[in-house]
N, C-alpha and C positions, 0 to 999 in steps of 0.2 A: 757346306760340309755336313750340316745336319741331315740333308737328304741322303747323303752317302751312308751315314750311320743308320738311318731309319731303313733304307732299302737293304743294307747288309744284315741288319737285325731280322728283317722279314725273311731274307734268304736263309739265314741260319735256322729260324723256326721251321720253315718249309723243308729244308734239307734234312734236319734232324728228325722230322716226322716222316718224311718219305723213305728214309733209309731202312727202318725195320719192315715197312710194308713191302718194299721192293725185295729185300733179302728173303723174307718169308715166302713171297710169291715165287721167286725163282727156285726156292728150295721145295716148292710144291707143298707148303704147309699152310694150314688155315690160320687166319689172323683177322680180327674184326676191323672192318672199315665201314664208312657210311654207305658203301655200295654192296656190302655183303662180306662174307668171310672166305670166299673161294680164292685159291691162289691166283687165278686170272685177274680177279678184281684187285688183289694186292699188287700185282705187277703193274697194272694200269694206273692205280692210284699212286704208287711209288714213282713210276716214271713221270707222271704228270707233276707230282710234287718236286721232283728233281729238275724238271724242265722249267717250272715256274721259279724255283730257287736260282737257277742259272740266269734267267732273265732279270730277276731282281738284282742279282750280284752284278750283272752287266750294266744295269742302270745306276748302280752305286759308283761306277767309275773307280775301281780299286787302284788303278794306276795313278790317277790324279790325287786320290785321298787314301793312301795305303793304311795309314794309322787308323783313321776313322772307319774304314771298311773292315779292317781286321777286328777292331773293337766291337763294332756292331755285329759282325758274324759270330764272334765268340760269345757275346752276351745273348744272342738269339738262340744259339745251340743249347745253352745250359738249361733253360726252363723246360724245353721239350725233352731233353735227355733225362732230366729228373722226373718228368711226368711218366715217360715210358719205363724208367727204372723202378718207379714206385708201383707199377702194374695197375694203374687206375683204370685201364681199359678192361671192360668186361670180357672174361674168357682168356685173359693172358696167363694168369696164375693157375696152377693145377689144383 
């Protein structure tokens, strides 16, 4: 069960980080990534993050361990959401 929690936690981190990159990319807005700030780089980084999050969640077997997977996912999303909300990434705040 601890593997399910750990993989779901990682899925939460990845998905919460991928979401703003993907949405900024499809809105054709610049947003910093390790690959640059272009919308194309953001779409690709966001898509890759969402795909990896899906693979991690698939490996967590949420059907077999629904409580552990949900807990791990929720706890994984929170720190990344707080990170993005704080605007710690260079160039996010005006």
